[in-house]
Residue, then its C-alpha position, 0 to 999 in steps of 0.5 A: m058395302r057397310q064397312d070402311l075397308t081401309v081403316s084398321s080397328g086396332a089389333p089384327r082380327v078375323y074378317v068374315i067376308h059375306e053377303n048374308d047375315a043369317w048364315v053367319e049367326p052360328l059363326r058369330a056365336a062360335f067366335d064369341a065362345r072362344g073370345i076370338p076378335f072378329a069383324e064382318w065385311f058385308l060386300d053387297e056394293g060400295v067403293l074399294d080404294l086401291t090406293k089404301a092398304p087393308p088392315q092386318g088380320v085373317f080374311y075368311n071369304r064366304m061369298s055365295a054364288s046365289s048372292h044375286t037372288r038377294d039383290h046382290r048381283y055383283a057381290p062375287e065380283l066385288t069380293a074378287a076385287v077385294l081378294a085381289w087387293l088383299t093378296r097384293h098386300g100379302r094378307t092371310i086369306v082363307n078361300g081366296e080368289r080361286a075359291v070365288a072363281l070355283e064358287v060361281s062356275k060349275v064348269a070351272q069346278y068340273e075341269s079342275l076336279a078332272t085334273f085330280g082324277v075326280e069323275t063328274p057327270a057328263t056335261l055340256a055347257v050351253v049358251g043360247k036357249q035354242n041350243i039346249a035341245e041339241a045338247a040334250q039330244r047329244l047326251g041322251y035322255p034323261v038329262i038334268l038342266k042346271h045353272n052354271r052359276a047356281g046355289k039354291g039348286l037354281g035351274v035344276q030340272l030333270l027331263l025324261s024326254e024330248r017332249a018334256l024338255e020342249e015343254h019346259l023350255a016353253s014354260d015360265a019355269f025355265q030361267p036362264s043362268i045369271d051368267g048365261i050358261t045352262l048346263v045340260q048334264r047326264y042324269v046319274r040314277a042312284p040305287q038309293p035316294f041319297i047323296t054324300r057331302v064331304e066337309f073340310v075345314g083347314g084343308k082337312f077332312l071334318y066329316a061326311v054327311r048323308v043327305d036324303t034326297s027322296l023329297g027332291f034336291e033341297l040339300c041346304p043343311a043349315d037351320v035357316c034352310q029347313v024352316g023355309d028360307a029361300f036362299c040356301p047355298v046348296g038347295e032350294t026351300a025345304p018342302a012345306a010339310l015334313s012328317a015329324t016321324a020321318a027319318p032325319r034328312f041329314s045324318i053324319i056318317d060315323g067312321f066315313s072312309h073313302p078314297i075320294v077324300e084324299r083326291y078332294a083334299r088335294f083338289i082344295a089345297d091346289n086351289g087355295i081353299g081351306i073350307a069347303g063342302i063337296e057333294f057326290i052321288t053313287d050310281a048302281k054300279g058303284e061309280v062315284y060322280t062329284y057334282d058340286v063344290n061349295t066354298n060357302t058351306n053351312y052345317n045342319p045343327a040337328a045332325e051335328a048335335e046327334a054326332g057331337k061334331h060341329g062345323m062352325r066351331a071347327i071353323a072358328a078354332y081354325l081361324g083362331r089358330e091362323l090369327h094366333t100364327l099371324a100375331r106371332r109372325n108380326v111380333r117376330a117382324a117387329 
């Protein structure tokens, strides 16, 4: 933990809670462009003094499920503790304790989504490597394996047959989830190789982006992920070589409208989430299956430049409004 979390540094500001500097760079620029005062709490390790009060401000949680891949094994747990502390003191939080719980558990995501009538792929949660084959047999092939606590597409593997699964489980390619829970999931075959990611800022729909998956499941939209960064929140590294003439992998959909947006909006509002990206896939029958919720969302700058829409700018503006509201409330209370 690089900051003293108990010492106020003057007037209220936006505090960004995270554990990966690279993902915060565009947000820093957006804050600076608007003159919004901010600080960062890099929560990798340290001491949280529960006998002290936190500073005044707006606290934006960007903790990632993949933090353990950067040797920050307990960053989400520390973040959850910090958010509990902030909540107890009545601080304004964007993406609070419930957001952390959903970020680190796809099972929690799926069960919460179901309460809003959002369909997810048929999934079995398995503890114990020896139980994976039985779970796959129950679902029927093909199946996908993935980590319950994921990020970066951790553990994602498509298996077409029982033999393929046996070979995978016996190889070094199989790695258990950091929380011990492997998901065995029915494979949803899309008629075209793309998924859709719906972005929300301030609880409101921002835009939807079409992501070309023809090269695999590398779905991280951020610049750092496109140039070989190994720590993307929603996919693995980009392929080593992409054709300069290939169509863009990420493209913002003009005029996107779908009934799922309203259900997503109610889902994130009910879970106290202000900022998120939610991904779905559509099968050959037109059925929509939601498979991932990202409360640590990034954006693709090339796609945004083409569409004239900018996620980090929208986040900065939203957090700036929250800070202004807090300042007015403090003045009235004085």
